TORFIRO-526807 format. One record per residue (C-alpha): residue in one letter; x, y, z; residue number from 0. Coordinates in steps of 0.001 Angstrom, whole numbers, plus 500000, padded with zeros to 6 digits. Layout:
# residues N
{code->a, east->X, north->Y, up->Z, pos->NUM}
...
***
This chain:
# residues 246
{code->x, east->927715, north->313163, up->187082, pos->0}
{code->x, east->930368, north->310649, up->186949, pos->1}
{code->x, east->928505, north->307666, up->187984, pos->2}
{code->x, east->925236, north->308377, up->186832, pos->3}
{code->x, east->922943, north->305423, up->185771, pos->4}
{code->x, east->925581, north->303219, up->187162, pos->5}
{code->x, east->924447, north->300353, up->190362, pos->6}
{code->x, east->926545, north->300104, up->192978, pos->7}
{code->x, east->926513, north->297736, up->195981, pos->8}
{code->x, east->928596, north->299462, up->199178, pos->9}
{code->x, east->928629, north->296705, up->201690, pos->10}
{code->x, east->929066, north->298189, up->204852, pos->11}
{code->x, east->927032, north->301160, up->203992, pos->12}
{code->x, east->924833, north->302038, up->207415, pos->13}
{code->x, east->927773, north->303416, up->208685, pos->14}
{code->x, east->931413, north->305428, up->208555, pos->15}
{code->x, east->932997, north->304956, up->205292, pos->16}
{code->x, east->930297, north->302552, up->204189, pos->17}
{code->x, east->927587, north->305461, up->204600, pos->18}
{code->x, east->929630, north->308409, up->203202, pos->19}
{code->x, east->930399, north->306359, up->200250, pos->20}
{code->x, east->926632, north->305827, up->199808, pos->21}
{code->x, east->926056, north->309593, up->200047, pos->22}
{code->x, east->928587, north->310772, up->197380, pos->23}
{code->x, east->927313, north->307989, up->195238, pos->24}
{code->x, east->924372, north->308669, up->194747, pos->25}
{code->x, east->925024, north->312584, up->194601, pos->26}
{code->x, east->926775, north->311514, up->191431, pos->27}
{code->x, east->924296, north->309743, up->190113, pos->28}
{code->x, east->923898, north->305961, up->191228, pos->29}
{code->x, east->921815, north->304085, up->192243, pos->30}
{code->x, east->923115, north->302567, up->195118, pos->31}
{code->x, east->922313, north->299415, up->197025, pos->32}
{code->x, east->923542, north->299845, up->201034, pos->33}
{code->x, east->924321, north->296258, up->201981, pos->34}
{code->x, east->924647, north->296274, up->205564, pos->35}
{code->x, east->924126, north->293424, up->208668, pos->36}
{code->x, east->922514, north->296232, up->210737, pos->37}
{code->x, east->918832, north->296769, up->209118, pos->38}
{code->x, east->918264, north->300441, up->211046, pos->39}
{code->x, east->921539, north->301802, up->210175, pos->40}
{code->x, east->920980, north->300838, up->206438, pos->41}
{code->x, east->917988, north->302077, up->206070, pos->42}
{code->x, east->918722, north->305337, up->208061, pos->43}
{code->x, east->921355, north->305858, up->205287, pos->44}
{code->x, east->918858, north->304669, up->202100, pos->45}
{code->x, east->916334, north->307199, up->203244, pos->46}
{code->x, east->918900, north->310401, up->203546, pos->47}
{code->x, east->920384, north->309393, up->199925, pos->48}
{code->x, east->916289, north->309607, up->198941, pos->49}
{code->x, east->915266, north->313277, up->200765, pos->50}
{code->x, east->918520, north->314426, up->198400, pos->51}
{code->x, east->916961, north->313091, up->195558, pos->52}
{code->x, east->919381, north->310223, up->195220, pos->53}
{code->x, east->917934, north->306390, up->194114, pos->54}
{code->x, east->919080, north->303825, up->196812, pos->55}
{code->x, east->917389, north->300417, up->198260, pos->56}
{code->x, east->918707, north->298472, up->201202, pos->57}
{code->x, east->919286, north->294870, up->201100, pos->58}
{code->x, east->920290, north->293164, up->204647, pos->59}
{code->x, east->923381, north->290814, up->204408, pos->60}
{code->x, east->926135, north->288777, up->206296, pos->61}
{code->x, east->928893, north->288803, up->204210, pos->62}
{code->x, east->930433, north->285900, up->205962, pos->63}
{code->x, east->927544, north->283981, up->204984, pos->64}
{code->x, east->928151, north->282984, up->201134, pos->65}
{code->x, east->924145, north->281654, up->200164, pos->66}
{code->x, east->923549, north->285304, up->201535, pos->67}
{code->x, east->926109, north->287135, up->199598, pos->68}
{code->x, east->924950, north->285364, up->196184, pos->69}
{code->x, east->921314, north->286259, up->197033, pos->70}
{code->x, east->922097, north->289761, up->197272, pos->71}
{code->x, east->923882, north->290007, up->194023, pos->72}
{code->x, east->921320, north->288366, up->192249, pos->73}
{code->x, east->918513, north->290444, up->194042, pos->74}
{code->x, east->920461, north->293620, up->192506, pos->75}
{code->x, east->920931, north->292209, up->189193, pos->76}
{code->x, east->917529, north->291398, up->188725, pos->77}
{code->x, east->916099, north->294756, up->189766, pos->78}
{code->x, east->918511, north->296850, up->188496, pos->79}
{code->x, east->919322, north->295095, up->185245, pos->80}
{code->x, east->923160, north->295290, up->185715, pos->81}
{code->x, east->925779, north->295392, up->188607, pos->82}
{code->x, east->928452, north->298107, up->187738, pos->83}
{code->x, east->930095, north->298639, up->190853, pos->84}
{code->x, east->931218, north->296696, up->193736, pos->85}
{code->x, east->932758, north->298427, up->197075, pos->86}
{code->x, east->933733, north->295696, up->199122, pos->87}
{code->x, east->934048, north->298017, up->202490, pos->88}
{code->x, east->932213, north->295921, up->205300, pos->89}
{code->x, east->934967, north->295225, up->207826, pos->90}
{code->x, east->935146, north->294624, up->211619, pos->91}
{code->x, east->937971, north->294392, up->214470, pos->92}
{code->x, east->938832, north->292311, up->217125, pos->93}
{code->x, east->942340, north->293070, up->218197, pos->94}
{code->x, east->944149, north->291557, up->220836, pos->95}
{code->x, east->948121, north->290624, up->221132, pos->96}
{code->x, east->949268, north->287479, up->219689, pos->97}
{code->x, east->949584, north->286098, up->223114, pos->98}
{code->x, east->946178, north->286370, up->223862, pos->99}
{code->x, east->944305, north->286545, up->220420, pos->100}
{code->x, east->941831, north->283903, up->220756, pos->101}
{code->x, east->940553, north->281233, up->218236, pos->102}
{code->x, east->936788, north->282850, up->217970, pos->103}
{code->x, east->938585, north->286128, up->217299, pos->104}
{code->x, east->940575, north->285575, up->214919, pos->105}
{code->x, east->937910, north->283438, up->212899, pos->106}
{code->x, east->935096, north->286194, up->213009, pos->107}
{code->x, east->937354, north->288683, up->211617, pos->108}
{code->x, east->938659, north->286611, up->209117, pos->109}
{code->x, east->935053, north->285449, up->208232, pos->110}
{code->x, east->934215, north->289093, up->207368, pos->111}
{code->x, east->937185, north->291018, up->206384, pos->112}
{code->x, east->939138, north->288241, up->204151, pos->113}
{code->x, east->936179, north->285465, up->203248, pos->114}
{code->x, east->933629, north->288089, up->202876, pos->115}
{code->x, east->935296, north->290169, up->200466, pos->116}
{code->x, east->936035, north->286900, up->198325, pos->117}
{code->x, east->932496, north->285750, up->198444, pos->118}
{code->x, east->931057, north->289380, up->197103, pos->119}
{code->x, east->933820, north->289226, up->194735, pos->120}
{code->x, east->932958, north->286001, up->193188, pos->121}
{code->x, east->929175, north->286768, up->193119, pos->122}
{code->x, east->929552, north->290157, up->191753, pos->123}
{code->x, east->932167, north->289245, up->189114, pos->124}
{code->x, east->929989, north->286861, up->187433, pos->125}
{code->x, east->927625, north->289355, up->186639, pos->126}
{code->x, east->930423, north->291504, up->185521, pos->127}
{code->x, east->931850, north->289134, up->183475, pos->128}
{code->x, east->928392, north->288563, up->181393, pos->129}
{code->x, east->928510, north->292514, up->180779, pos->130}
{code->x, east->932236, north->292867, up->179459, pos->131}
{code->x, east->932566, north->295957, up->182514, pos->132}
{code->x, east->932854, north->296660, up->185812, pos->133}
{code->x, east->934790, north->298028, up->189138, pos->134}
{code->x, east->935504, north->296173, up->192077, pos->135}
{code->x, east->937232, north->298238, up->194866, pos->136}
{code->x, east->938021, north->296977, up->198410, pos->137}
{code->x, east->939254, north->298387, up->201770, pos->138}
{code->x, east->942780, north->297107, up->202266, pos->139}
{code->x, east->944328, north->299251, up->205160, pos->140}
{code->x, east->947738, north->300828, up->206232, pos->141}
{code->x, east->947748, north->297654, up->208721, pos->142}
{code->x, east->947987, north->295161, up->206086, pos->143}
{code->x, east->950703, north->296642, up->204267, pos->144}
{code->x, east->953051, north->297628, up->207592, pos->145}
{code->x, east->951383, north->295321, up->210065, pos->146}
{code->x, east->950155, north->297215, up->213594, pos->147}
{code->x, east->950917, north->295996, up->217774, pos->148}
{code->x, east->947288, north->294129, up->218298, pos->149}
{code->x, east->945778, north->293654, up->214995, pos->150}
{code->x, east->947003, north->290459, up->214449, pos->151}
{code->x, east->943490, north->288974, up->212883, pos->152}
{code->x, east->942996, north->292466, up->211157, pos->153}
{code->x, east->946355, north->292766, up->209367, pos->154}
{code->x, east->946388, north->289511, up->208318, pos->155}
{code->x, east->943024, north->290088, up->206198, pos->156}
{code->x, east->943979, north->293279, up->205039, pos->157}
{code->x, east->947531, north->292167, up->203500, pos->158}
{code->x, east->945576, north->288936, up->202562, pos->159}
{code->x, east->942935, north->291804, up->200536, pos->160}
{code->x, east->945862, north->293252, up->198702, pos->161}
{code->x, east->947051, north->289904, up->197243, pos->162}
{code->x, east->943549, north->289008, up->196098, pos->163}
{code->x, east->942727, north->292529, up->194512, pos->164}
{code->x, east->946248, north->291836, up->192501, pos->165}
{code->x, east->945288, north->288179, up->191022, pos->166}
{code->x, east->941800, north->289838, up->190440, pos->167}
{code->x, east->943213, north->292519, up->188591, pos->168}
{code->x, east->945180, north->290350, up->186433, pos->169}
{code->x, east->942521, north->287330, up->186212, pos->170}
{code->x, east->939482, north->289956, up->185569, pos->171}
{code->x, east->941353, north->292703, up->183542, pos->172}
{code->x, east->940903, north->291023, up->179882, pos->173}
{code->x, east->937262, north->290771, up->180774, pos->174}
{code->x, east->936755, north->294843, up->180778, pos->175}
{code->x, east->936324, north->294287, up->184832, pos->176}
{code->x, east->938711, north->296808, up->186819, pos->177}
{code->x, east->939998, north->295771, up->190699, pos->178}
{code->x, east->941835, north->298094, up->193081, pos->179}
{code->x, east->942029, north->298400, up->196523, pos->180}
{code->x, east->942091, north->300940, up->198791, pos->181}
{code->x, east->944830, north->301559, up->201827, pos->182}
{code->x, east->942954, north->304140, up->204572, pos->183}
{code->x, east->945256, north->304967, up->207508, pos->184}
{code->x, east->943889, north->306565, up->210537, pos->185}
{code->x, east->940192, north->307581, up->209889, pos->186}
{code->x, east->937896, north->309347, up->212273, pos->187}
{code->x, east->934782, north->306510, up->212341, pos->188}
{code->x, east->932997, north->304478, up->215423, pos->189}
{code->x, east->935972, north->302174, up->215626, pos->190}
{code->x, east->938614, north->305320, up->216485, pos->191}
{code->x, east->936068, north->306984, up->218828, pos->192}
{code->x, east->936430, north->303833, up->220978, pos->193}
{code->x, east->940438, north->304910, up->221566, pos->194}
{code->x, east->941482, north->306456, up->224151, pos->195}
{code->x, east->942246, north->310445, up->223369, pos->196}
{code->x, east->946100, north->309997, up->224370, pos->197}
{code->x, east->946484, north->307514, up->221519, pos->198}
{code->x, east->944455, north->309493, up->219241, pos->199}
{code->x, east->947097, north->312339, up->219665, pos->200}
{code->x, east->949879, north->309737, up->219425, pos->201}
{code->x, east->948366, north->308795, up->216185, pos->202}
{code->x, east->947883, north->312569, up->214519, pos->203}
{code->x, east->951418, north->312973, up->215364, pos->204}
{code->x, east->952280, north->310675, up->213024, pos->205}
{code->x, east->950631, north->311787, up->210051, pos->206}
{code->x, east->952465, north->314625, up->208132, pos->207}
{code->x, east->949191, north->316575, up->207845, pos->208}
{code->x, east->948528, north->316496, up->211607, pos->209}
{code->x, east->944798, north->315196, up->211879, pos->210}
{code->x, east->942805, north->312050, up->211024, pos->211}
{code->x, east->941397, north->311466, up->207974, pos->212}
{code->x, east->937172, north->311934, up->207627, pos->213}
{code->x, east->935193, north->309439, up->206054, pos->214}
{code->x, east->934904, north->311664, up->203062, pos->215}
{code->x, east->938596, north->311392, up->202329, pos->216}
{code->x, east->937975, north->307761, up->201463, pos->217}
{code->x, east->934654, north->307989, up->200183, pos->218}
{code->x, east->936083, north->310377, up->197435, pos->219}
{code->x, east->938925, north->307705, up->196950, pos->220}
{code->x, east->936375, north->304852, up->195865, pos->221}
{code->x, east->934838, north->307595, up->193770, pos->222}
{code->x, east->938050, north->307983, up->191839, pos->223}
{code->x, east->938602, north->304652, up->191291, pos->224}
{code->x, east->935033, north->303757, up->190369, pos->225}
{code->x, east->934593, north->305878, up->187843, pos->226}
{code->x, east->935470, north->306802, up->183943, pos->227}
{code->x, east->938521, north->308330, up->185045, pos->228}
{code->x, east->940282, north->305432, up->186862, pos->229}
{code->x, east->939527, north->303066, up->183616, pos->230}
{code->x, east->943070, north->302779, up->182833, pos->231}
{code->x, east->943839, north->301683, up->186657, pos->232}
{code->x, east->944152, north->298431, up->187687, pos->233}
{code->x, east->945740, north->296261, up->190783, pos->234}
{code->x, east->946334, north->299303, up->192416, pos->235}
{code->x, east->946546, north->299825, up->196141, pos->236}
{code->x, east->945532, north->303398, up->196731, pos->237}
{code->x, east->947141, north->304941, up->199711, pos->238}
{code->x, east->944402, north->307408, up->201550, pos->239}
{code->x, east->946794, north->307882, up->204831, pos->240}
{code->x, east->947529, north->311696, up->204985, pos->241}
{code->x, east->951379, north->309964, up->204213, pos->242}
{code->x, east->951498, north->308106, up->207706, pos->243}
{code->x, east->953736, north->305914, up->205850, pos->244}
{code->x, east->955935, north->308637, up->203783, pos->245}
***
């Protein structure tokens, strides 16, 4: 087992990529803390893990609330005695063209996707520094690397995640902490299900592998970066996009 006896916090762990990552980490021996704003979805994920013989707990969290995040990390550390892995997976979209993008739409995406990653990492890093080890992995996006029409707010947050990741890799590497990010392409999640079939077909056409990604494709990338296989990987943005940007 690649994560045996490690304790991992996965934000947005109740649905989609976060859920698949939680299940994957549990199969690899990790104590999984599913941290999600949606208690129903989070508890479903936890029950699935437990039914399969894994160890999991649910913690409700609003990652945009700094005090809430600090309580989460303290609870995890006090409960399990360590905090080894943080997966900053929680994220939202609220798309709109520049001319019509409202202040509320801008701010909410910034609060969750950018400030939330900052709050979670700052709180978790304090415990990792104390124990002298840790893995921090955040979700960026190809939109944060190349931009995307109608996603000014989302692209800005995902570009920001890249900048924070590289900065933290330099700051925390000397403390025994690896900091990396992934940049997924188009993945079959609830977000994509809302997209018209014609647009999805256009997405697939752009991908050399001629398919959308699956949550398991992203979960495996998270697993690699969380495991000892990536002990000398630091400050990397791992593209998991089927080659769409080649």
